[in-house]
PASEBA-1860 file (N, C-alpha, C; in nm, 3 decimals):
! residues 42
1> XXXXXXXX> 9.805/12.643/13.487/9.857/12.481/13.461/9.721/12.444/13.385 ~ 9.737/12.347/13.307/9.637/12.285/13.229/9.625/12.140/13.270 ~ 9.533/12.056/13.213/9.489/11.893/13.243/9.653/11.824/13.225 ~ 9.696/11.858/13.102/9.804/11.770/13.071/9.920/11.789/13.180 ~ 9.963/11.920/13.226/10.049/11.932/13.323/10.015/11.887/13.452 ~ 9.886/11.884/13.517/9.824/11.805/13.638/9.851/11.649/13.605 ~ 9.835/11.568/13.491/9.884/11.464/13.477/10.019/11.445/13.488 ~ 10.098/11.507/13.440/10.229/11.496/13.450/10.276/11.510/13.598
9> XXXXXXXX> 10.235/11.602/13.659/10.264/11.620/13.795/10.236/11.512/13.899 ~ 10.116/11.434/13.850/10.086/11.309/13.935/10.152/11.204/13.902 ~ 10.184/11.187/13.756/10.288/11.072/13.730/10.421/11.098/13.798 ~ 10.452/11.228/13.786/10.589/11.226/13.866/10.605/11.187/13.980 ~ 10.488/11.240/14.079/10.475/11.213/14.231/10.457/11.074/14.247 ~ 10.418/11.009/14.163/10.388/10.844/14.172/10.517/10.776/14.128 ~ 10.630/10.856/14.076/10.759/10.793/14.055/10.776/10.740/13.893 ~ 10.663/10.772/13.821/10.659/10.730/13.699/10.770/10.809/13.612
17> XXXXXXXX> 10.845/10.738/13.543/10.961/10.798/13.463/10.948/10.781/13.324 ~ 10.858/10.679/13.236/10.854/10.659/13.131/10.716/10.637/13.090 ~ 10.667/10.694/12.972/10.527/10.684/12.941/10.561/10.642/12.766 ~ 10.466/10.558/12.737/10.446/10.515/12.592/10.317/10.541/12.540 ~ 10.325/10.586/12.420/10.171/10.601/12.355/10.213/10.628/12.208 ~ 10.092/10.643/12.132/10.088/10.691/11.994/10.037/10.816/11.972 ~ 10.135/10.913/11.934/10.109/11.056/11.917/9.998/11.073/11.829 ~ 9.894/11.163/11.873/9.777/11.193/11.782/9.717/11.301/11.823
25> XXXXXXXX> 9.617/11.370/11.788/9.548/11.469/11.816/9.516/11.540/11.965 ~ 9.451/11.419/12.015/9.400/11.400/12.158/9.505/11.412/12.263 ~ 9.615/11.361/12.224/9.703/11.311/12.330/9.852/11.414/12.303 ~ 9.839/11.486/12.203/9.963/11.597/12.186/10.004/11.686/12.299 ~ 9.883/11.737/12.359/9.926/11.836/12.486/9.971/11.749/12.607 ~ 9.927/11.626/12.609/9.996/11.565/12.723/10.123/11.508/12.703 ~ 10.159/11.464/12.565/10.307/11.423/12.521/10.403/11.557/12.530 ~ 10.354/11.675/12.500/10.429/11.783/12.503/10.447/11.818/12.629
33> XXXXXXXX> 10.384/11.800/12.731/10.390/11.831/12.891/10.482/11.715/12.928 ~ 10.478/11.627/12.898/10.549/11.501/12.939/10.726/11.532/12.862 ~ 10.719/11.583/12.765/10.845/11.627/12.693/10.921/11.744/12.765 ~ 10.845/11.830/12.779/10.903/11.967/12.854/10.919/11.970/12.997 ~ 10.821/11.889/13.079/10.801/11.900/13.202/10.685/11.986/13.246 ~ 10.652/12.005/13.370/10.571/12.069/13.432/10.590/12.221/13.448 ~ 10.509/12.310/13.389/10.544/12.450/13.428/10.509/12.484/13.561 ~ 10.588/12.586/13.623/10.569/12.621/13.754/10.485/12.740/13.765
41> XX> 10.440/12.806/13.664/10.327/12.906/13.677/10.177/12.848/13.681 ~ 10.106/12.923/13.743/9.969/12.878/13.753/9.866/12.953/13.702
END
């Protein structure tokens, strides 16, 4: 699990279903984790 997966897991637990942002270098891992969902392997 990486930081992006952790952020997505916390957002899902809080009931957040939509996220908005501008894709750029620093947020691409987060946007990819949001797109694919959180991996179950640690």
